[in-house]
C-alpha angles and dihedrals in degrees: 000000000000126000091249092053092050089049089049092046090053092047095052092046090052091049090050087065087075094060109059119146110260101032095221096061112145097208117035129192121191138172140181129204133213115214128210087249089057100250122136121220118184136181143158127224125293105220123214125196087225089058092208090077093051113122114215125224094255092052093049092048090053093048090046088056093043093053086058091054095256124126105150102096115188094179147004126201113200126192141158142188094247118133098242121173118248110287095023125110138191105239122202113271119251092262090056094043085054093054093047091051092050090048090050092047094049095048095036084219110133110236130222117210115206116189119196121196131204088261092062091254118141130201119195123206136168107241088236092060092049098055115069098179117037126198127226100027 
């Protein structure tokens, strides 16, 4: 991934924060994925009143890429509007980490995870270093 691709990925994740469903969501989670072909797909969460049917930003970004025929994800940038302290980041939940892991496993493309907080700080991790207990093995 080039620096320009990383900058664009982070920009698209930030822009996606403006598009949650419904629009009046108080806490917003958004993500953008960079595919092996070099395309970026972004999305924010789709909230359900049942909570259990809510789609998270990472899930929506993966689906957005998939509906365009792209499943080889090189990197994902994840962000939220949470008021984190400096140096703190919002990590993908375990459901999202599972989907990211499965995506990486199917495509055999190592995935970079880039977290962006409300202070403009970024943290970069390899997906394999973020997941401690993988399923299935």
